[in-house]
FIVEX-630824 format. One record per residue (C-alpha): residue number from 0; z, y negated, x negated. Coordinates in steps of 0.25 Angstrom, whole numbers. Layout:
! residues N
NODE  pami     pz     py     px
NODE   NUM      Z      Y      X
...
***
This chain:
! residues 487
NODE  pami     pz     py     px
NODE     0     36    112     -5
NODE     1     28    107      6
NODE     2     21     93      5
NODE     3     13     83     12
NODE     4      2     76      4
NODE     5     -2     62      7
NODE     6    -16     57      3
NODE     7    -14     41      2
NODE     8    -28     36      0
NODE     9    -27     21     -3
NODE    10    -37     10     -6
NODE    11    -36     11    -21
NODE    12    -30     25    -24
NODE    13    -27     38    -17
NODE    14    -13     45    -18
NODE    15    -10     59    -14
NODE    16      5     62    -13
NODE    17     13     74     -9
NODE    18     27     73     -1
NODE    19     37     83      1
NODE    20     44     85     15
NODE    21     53     73     12
NODE    22     41     64      9
NODE    23     44     63     -6
NODE    24     32     62    -15
NODE    25     31     75    -24
NODE    26     17     73    -30
NODE    27      7     60    -30
NODE    28     -7     57    -35
NODE    29    -14     44    -35
NODE    30    -28     40    -39
NODE    31    -34     26    -39
NODE    32    -48     22    -37
NODE    33    -57      9    -37
NODE    34    -61      0    -26
NODE    35    -75     -5    -26
NODE    36    -78    -20    -23
NODE    37    -93    -21    -21
NODE    38    -93    -35    -15
NODE    39    -83    -46    -12
NODE    40    -74    -40     -1
NODE    41    -80    -26     -2
NODE    42    -70    -15     -6
NODE    43    -75      0     -7
NODE    44    -71     14    -12
NODE    45    -80     24    -17
NODE    46    -77     36     -9
NODE    47    -78     46    -20
NODE    48    -67     38    -28
NODE    49    -59     39    -15
NODE    50    -60     54    -13
NODE    51    -58     56    -29
NODE    52    -44     49    -28
NODE    53    -41     58    -16
NODE    54    -44     71    -23
NODE    55    -38     66    -36
NODE    56    -24     64    -29
NODE    57    -24     74    -19
NODE    58    -28     86    -28
NODE    59    -17     85    -37
NODE    60     -6     83    -26
NODE    61    -12     95    -19
NODE    62    -11    104    -31
NODE    63      3     99    -34
NODE    64      8    103    -20
NODE    65      8    118    -15
NODE    66     13    117     -1
NODE    67      6    105      6
NODE    68      9    103     21
NODE    69     -2     92     24
NODE    70     -9     80     19
NODE    71     -9     66     25
NODE    72    -19     55     22
NODE    73    -17     40     21
NODE    74    -27     30     18
NODE    75    -33     16     16
NODE    76    -37     12     30
NODE    77    -50      6     35
NODE    78    -57      9     22
NODE    79    -70     16     28
NODE    80    -79     27     23
NODE    81    -92     32     30
NODE    82    -98     45     25
NODE    83   -109     55     29
NODE    84   -104     66     39
NODE    85   -112     77     32
NODE    86   -110     75     17
NODE    87    -96     67     18
NODE    88   -102     57      8
NODE    89    -98     42     11
NODE    90   -110     33     13
NODE    91   -103     21      7
NODE    92    -90     18     -1
NODE    93    -77     17      7
NODE    94    -76      2     12
NODE    95    -62     -1      9
NODE    96    -52     -8     20
NODE    97    -52    -20     11
NODE    98    -67    -22     12
NODE    99    -71    -35     19
NODE   100    -87    -33     19
NODE   101    -87    -33     35
NODE   102    -81    -46     36
NODE   103    -94    -52     42
NODE   104    -95    -41     52
NODE   105    -81    -43     56
NODE   106    -83    -58     58
NODE   107    -96    -55     66
NODE   108    -88    -45     76
NODE   109    -77    -56     78
NODE   110    -88    -66     82
NODE   111    -94    -56     91
NODE   112    -80    -54     98
NODE   113    -76    -40     94
NODE   114    -63    -44     87
NODE   115    -54    -43    100
NODE   116    -60    -30    105
NODE   117    -58    -24     91
NODE   118    -44    -29     89
NODE   119    -40    -24    103
NODE   120    -44    -10    101
NODE   121    -41     -8     86
NODE   122    -30    -17     83
NODE   123    -37    -22     71
NODE   124    -45    -35     68
NODE   125    -60    -36     65
NODE   126    -59    -36     50
NODE   127    -67    -29     39
NODE   128    -54    -21     35
NODE   129    -56    -11     46
NODE   130    -66      1     45
NODE   131    -76     -3     56
NODE   132    -84    -13     50
NODE   133    -84     -5     36
NODE   134    -91      6     44
NODE   135   -101     -3     50
NODE   136   -104     -9     37
NODE   137   -107      5     31
NODE   138   -116      9     43
NODE   139   -123     -4     41
NODE   140   -125     -5     27
NODE   141   -127      9     21
NODE   142   -142     14     23
NODE   143   -142     24     35
NODE   144   -127     24     38
NODE   145   -128     19     52
NODE   146   -140     28     56
NODE   147   -131     40     50
NODE   148   -119     35     57
NODE   149   -126     35     71
NODE   150   -131     49     68
NODE   151   -117     53     66
NODE   152   -118     56     51
NODE   153   -108     47     46
NODE   154    -93     47     46
NODE   155    -82     35     44
NODE   156    -69     36     40
NODE   157    -58     28     35
NODE   158    -52     34     21
NODE   159    -43     45     28
NODE   160    -55     50     36
NODE   161    -64     51     24
NODE   162    -53     58     16
NODE   163    -52     68     27
NODE   164    -66     70     27
NODE   165    -67     73     13
NODE   166    -54     81     11
NODE   167    -58     90     23
NODE   168    -72     92     18
NODE   169    -78     85     30
NODE   170    -70     92     41
NODE   171    -62     81     46
NODE   172    -67     67     51
NODE   173    -54     61     56
NODE   174    -44     49     55
NODE   175    -31     45     60
NODE   176    -27     34     70
NODE   177    -22     25     59
NODE   178    -35     25     52
NODE   179    -43     24     64
NODE   180    -35     12     69
NODE   181    -40      4     56
NODE   182    -55      6     59
NODE   183    -57     -4     70
NODE   184    -64      7     78
NODE   185    -51     14     84
NODE   186    -45     10     96
NODE   187    -30     10     93
NODE   188    -26     10    108
NODE   189    -35     21    113
NODE   190    -34     28     99
NODE   191    -49     31     98
NODE   192    -62     26     91
NODE   193    -66     14    100
NODE   194    -81     15    105
NODE   195    -82     -1    107
NODE   196    -77     -3     92
NODE   197    -87      7     87
NODE   198    -98     -1     95
NODE   199    -93    -14     89
NODE   200    -94     -9     75
NODE   201   -106      0     77
NODE   202   -100     12     72
NODE   203   -104     27     77
NODE   204    -92     34     83
NODE   205    -97     47     75
NODE   206    -92     41     62
NODE   207    -78     41     67
NODE   208    -67     51     63
NODE   209    -58     58     73
NODE   210    -44     50     75
NODE   211    -31     58     74
NODE   212    -16     55     73
NODE   213    -11     52     59
NODE   214     -5     65     59
NODE   215    -16     74     64
NODE   216    -24     85     59
NODE   217    -34     80     49
NODE   218    -39     93     44
NODE   219    -37     99     30
NODE   220    -38     94     16
NODE   221    -48    104      9
NODE   222    -46    103     -6
NODE   223    -49    115    -16
NODE   224    -42    127     -9
NODE   225    -32    117     -2
NODE   226    -32    115     13
NODE   227    -22    105     17
NODE   228    -19    100     32
NODE   229    -21     85     33
NODE   230    -11     81     44
NODE   231    -10     66     42
NODE   232    -20     54     41
NODE   233    -15     39     41
NODE   234    -19     26     37
NODE   235    -12     20     24
NODE   236     -4      9     31
NODE   237      0     17     43
NODE   238      4     29     33
NODE   239     14     19     26
NODE   240     19     15     40
NODE   241     22     30     42
NODE   242     26     32     28
NODE   243     37     21     30
NODE   244     41     28     43
NODE   245     37     16     52
NODE   246     37     24     64
NODE   247     44     15     73
NODE   248     39      2     79
NODE   249     42    -11     71
NODE   250     43     -3     58
NODE   251     34    -10     47
NODE   252     29     -7     33
NODE   253     20    -14     23
NODE   254     12     -6     13
NODE   255      8    -14      0
NODE   256     -4     -6     -5
NODE   257    -19    -11     -8
NODE   258    -16    -20      4
NODE   259     -3    -22     11
NODE   260     -1    -18     26
NODE   261     11    -21     35
NODE   262     12    -12     47
NODE   263     22    -11     58
NODE   264     24      0     68
NODE   265     22     -5     82
NODE   266     24      8     90
NODE   267     16     15    100
NODE   268     10      2    106
NODE   269     -1     -6    100
NODE   270      3    -20     96
NODE   271     -9    -30     95
NODE   272     -7    -41     84
NODE   273     -8    -56     87
NODE   274     -7    -60     73
NODE   275    -18    -52     65
NODE   276    -11    -39     62
NODE   277    -17    -26     65
NODE   278    -13    -17     76
NODE   279    -15     -3     71
NODE   280    -11     12     73
NODE   281      2     15     64
NODE   282      1     30     65
NODE   283     -2     42     74
NODE   284      9     52     72
NODE   285     15     63     81
NODE   286      7     60     92
NODE   287     11     45     92
NODE   288      3     33     88
NODE   289     10     21     83
NODE   290      4      7     81
NODE   291      6     -4     70
NODE   292      3    -18     67
NODE   293     -2    -20     53
NODE   294     -5    -32     43
NODE   295    -15    -29     33
NODE   296    -15    -36     19
NODE   297    -28    -32     12
NODE   298    -23    -35     -3
NODE   299     -9    -31     -8
NODE   300    -10    -21    -20
NODE   301    -24    -25    -22
NODE   302    -18    -39    -27
NODE   303    -10    -32    -37
NODE   304    -22    -24    -42
NODE   305    -30    -36    -43
NODE   306    -20    -43    -51
NODE   307    -19    -31    -60
NODE   308    -33    -27    -62
NODE   309    -42    -40    -60
NODE   310    -32    -51    -64
NODE   311    -25    -41    -74
NODE   312    -12    -47    -72
NODE   313     -5    -35    -75
NODE   314     -9    -21    -79
NODE   315     -1    -13    -69
NODE   316      2    -17    -54
NODE   317     17    -14    -56
NODE   318     17    -25    -66
NODE   319     14    -35    -55
NODE   320     28    -36    -52
NODE   321     30    -44    -66
NODE   322     21    -55    -61
NODE   323     27    -56    -47
NODE   324     37    -68    -47
NODE   325     50    -62    -40
NODE   326     51    -75    -31
NODE   327     36    -75    -28
NODE   328     34    -88    -36
NODE   329     19    -90    -39
NODE   330     18   -105    -44
NODE   331     10   -109    -32
NODE   332      0    -98    -34
NODE   333     -5    -92    -21
NODE   334    -14    -80    -19
NODE   335    -22    -74     -6
NODE   336    -26    -60     -9
NODE   337    -39    -59     -1
NODE   338    -46    -50    -10
NODE   339    -53    -44      2
NODE   340    -49    -54     14
NODE   341    -35    -55     20
NODE   342    -29    -46     31
NODE   343    -18    -48     41
NODE   344    -15    -58     48
NODE   345    -27    -67     43
NODE   346    -39    -57     42
NODE   347    -49    -64     34
NODE   348    -59    -55     27
NODE   349    -66    -66     19
NODE   350    -54    -72     11
NODE   351    -53    -69     -4
NODE   352    -41    -69    -13
NODE   353    -37    -82    -20
NODE   354    -26    -89    -28
NODE   355    -21   -103    -26
NODE   356    -12   -112    -34
NODE   357    -15   -107    -48
NODE   358    -12   -118    -58
NODE   359    -12   -118    -73
NODE   360      2   -113    -74
NODE   361      0   -101    -63
NODE   362      3    -88    -70
NODE   363      0    -73    -68
NODE   364     14    -72    -60
NODE   365     10    -83    -51
NODE   366     -3    -76    -47
NODE   367      4    -62    -46
NODE   368     15    -67    -38
NODE   369      5    -75    -28
NODE   370     -2    -62    -27
NODE   371     10    -55    -22
NODE   372     14    -66    -13
NODE   373      1    -66     -6
NODE   374      4    -52     -2
NODE   375     18    -56      3
NODE   376     13    -68     10
NODE   377      3    -59     18
NODE   378     14    -50     22
NODE   379     21    -62     27
NODE   380      9    -65     35
NODE   381      9    -52     41
NODE   382     24    -53     44
NODE   383     21    -66     52
NODE   384     10    -59     59
NODE   385     19    -48     64
NODE   386     29    -58     69
NODE   387     18    -64     77
NODE   388     16    -50     83
NODE   389     31    -49     86
NODE   390     35    -40     74
NODE   391     46    -45     65
NODE   392     47    -37     51
NODE   393     61    -34     49
NODE   394     59    -27     36
NODE   395     47    -22     29
NODE   396     45     -9     22
NODE   397     34     -9     11
NODE   398     27      2      3
NODE   399     15      3     -6
NODE   400     12      0    -21
NODE   401     17    -14    -21
NODE   402     30    -11    -14
NODE   403     34     -6    -29
NODE   404     34    -20    -33
NODE   405     49    -24    -31
NODE   406     46    -39    -33
NODE   407     35    -39    -23
NODE   408     44    -32    -13
NODE   409     56    -42    -15
NODE   410     46    -54    -14
NODE   411     41    -48     -1
NODE   412     55    -47      4
NODE   413     58    -61      0
NODE   414     46    -67      6
NODE   415     47    -59     19
NODE   416     62    -62     20
NODE   417     65    -48     23
NODE   418     68    -34     18
NODE   419     57    -26     11
NODE   420     59    -11     11
NODE   421     51     -2      1
NODE   422     53     12      2
NODE   423     56     22     -9
NODE   424     42     28     -8
NODE   425     31     17     -8
NODE   426     21     28     -4
NODE   427     23     26     11
NODE   428      8     27     14
NODE   429      8     41      7
NODE   430     21     45     14
NODE   431     15     41     27
NODE   432      3     50     25
NODE   433     13     62     22
NODE   434     21     59     34
NODE   435      9     58     43
NODE   436      4     72     37
NODE   437     18     78     38
NODE   438     19     74     53
NODE   439      5     80     55
NODE   440      9     93     49
NODE   441     22     93     57
NODE   442     30     91     44
NODE   443     39     81     51
NODE   444     40     71     62
NODE   445     41     56     63
NODE   446     55     58     67
NODE   447     58     66     54
NODE   448     53     55     46
NODE   449     61     44     53
NODE   450     74     52     51
NODE   451     71     54     36
NODE   452     68     40     32
NODE   453     74     36     19
NODE   454     81     22     16
NODE   455     78     22      1
NODE   456     69      9      2
NODE   457     71     -2     -7
NODE   458     74    -15      1
NODE   459     70    -29     -4
NODE   460     79    -40      3
NODE   461     73    -54      3
NODE   462     78    -64     -6
NODE   463     80    -78      1
NODE   464     73    -90     -5
NODE   465     62    -83    -12
NODE   466     51    -85     -2
NODE   467     46    -99     -1
NODE   468     39   -101     13
NODE   469     30   -113      6
NODE   470     23   -102     -2
NODE   471     19    -94     10
NODE   472     14   -107     16
NODE   473      5   -111      4
NODE   474      0    -96      4
NODE   475     -4    -97     18
NODE   476    -11   -111     16
NODE   477    -19   -104      5
NODE   478    -22    -92     13
NODE   479    -27   -101     25
NODE   480    -36   -109     15
NODE   481    -43    -96     11
NODE   482    -43    -91     26
NODE   483    -49   -104     31
NODE   484    -60   -103     20
NODE   485    -65    -90     26
NODE   486    -63    -92     40
***
């Protein structure tokens, strides 16, 4: 049986998944690894742990599959690595997309008047979230780094590029259009690295990878006696867009993983947001590039992990459903999940998480419910921002680990007052990587995929009179207090 393998490299774990020609999972491996928090707002990954998780998952999957057509890679975006061009050794830990250490640099660049030119070229905002200031921080803070970079001896990559370099034994230094579009260095209109942006962030062009279509030729994975063609690379949220078959303008998905990311396909024309959303590249497939608008929520699954590991409210994430009130009643308790700032549409790097309204009779259920509601409220903020940009959400298709929580899905439908669809497989990100690789290998086409769409999704219909608008008003008041404190 011929298979496609997806390497799904996420923020806290790596998965390797083998799919048959009908995109059914036939083998899967997963390995978690720890994040590092050196200072308040700093988030890092030790590169060795990252690669160990990749090898620990890909090796058994390759061993279990005799006939492998191609491999696709999907990855956490914006996370930044810089390594020595000769040795391949990173000169610093991976700086994770959640990291906020460059907030002051971003604020200074805004003061200097660069925000408009950056937003116009990249569709992104001036925020520590993106790769550019992370690269600059490494060059300015690691001994000898800038000198080596200017001599052409250092390489930069988001996680996809770093994996390609390692998996091909240093033969390939490439990325795809979706990952490039998340660096704040790539002009999404001209579809090339932007010399003006490189000058603004003071980054040598020699560090940058070649940019290719998502279904391009990315070399061969070399592992033992195996040489397998890599024909797909795509950022994780764009991969979920592909995995959910959102190939037509107006189709939208939301992925609830470490963070939550809502993305809507806007077609072949760039659509600049007036409400704080990101204009980005959705995918590059079959010689076509599609744009997308995205709302980014920094903390989703991390909220549940924090309640589990730090607060020890439950021992397994699946148990969180037992502490989520089915009508969203939290007894006046509110929560803002600003562990590493807050994303769209507010974009504040300094804000931190906080509970409000705790009294002597507040319970664990109140606090867990408030935490879940904070995520739903952020989705509602993004829905409102999309409306400002002229996009109305008629239905919402969601995936990711939190989509397995039926009570959360029902509350999401109740609060949004619209249907929420959950596909039979929650692994849309891995599916998207397999689809991308399959298109690159000539395995199938977008038309084939549209014709093969299945309808076995679970649909949550909204219940009337569950959502109380006063709750949202109170939450927004609390959020505004925190935002004003850090403006």
